[in-house]
N, C-alpha and C positions, 0 to 999 in steps of 0.2 A: 417493634419500636425499640430504640436504644434505651437502656436503663441507666447508663452512667454518662458523665460528661465526656469521658474519653471515647466511649462508644458512639456518642452523638457526633463528635469530631471526626471519628473514623468514617462514619456514614457520610458526612459532608464531603470528606476527601475522596471517598470512593466514587461519589457521584461526579465530582469534578474530573477525576481520572477517567471515568467512563465516558463522559462527554468529550474529553480531549481525544481518547482512543478512537471513539466512533468517527470523529472528524478526520483523524489521520488515516483511518482505514478507508474512509470515503475518498480522500485525496488519492490514495493508492489505486483504488478501483477506477477512478476517473483517468489516471495516468495510463493504466493498463488498457482501458477502453480506447484511449486516443491512439495507442499503438495499433490495436486491432482494427480500428476504423481506417486508419491510414493504410494499413497493409491490405485491407479488403478493397480499398479504392485503387490499389496499385501504385500509390505514391511512395516510392522508395525513400526519397530524401526526407519527407515528413515523417515516415515511419521510423527511420533511423534516428532522427532528431528526438522524436517522442520517446523512443527506447532509451536514448542517452539520458533523458530527463527522468524516466521512470525508475531506472536502476538505483540511483542514489536514494530515491524516496522509499523504495522497497527495502533497501539495506537499513535505512533509518528506523523503520518499523521493527526490524529484527533486533537492532541494538537497544530499542526501548521495550523489548519483550512484548510487543503487541501481536506479532505473528511469529510462527516458528521458522527457524532457518530453512528447514526442508521445504516449507511452503513457499518461501521467498525464492529459493533456488529453482523450484518447479516453475513459478511464474516467469522468472528471468529466462530460463531455458526455453520455454514455450514461445515467449515473445521473440527471443533471438532467432528461433527456428522460422518464425513467420517473416521476420525481416530478411533473413538470409534467403528464404524461398523466393523473394521478389527478384532475385538475380543480380 
């Protein structure tokens, strides 16, 4: 438990930030899943559109320091390979 007013405020802020970060990470995972599902179904147009929507979302999380740049690059690379493999 926090002992000072500033520590109490920091704890409140940390919880707000955590909630926001969890939501953002969830949105990213959903976007990634949409690309994977479209690619698995063989729907190239939908997979490409989903990929175009997912990339800015992933980059946003990097800029907000929610995920590491290497992790974002890995996600984008693997998704791009799946979309490209559709032909």
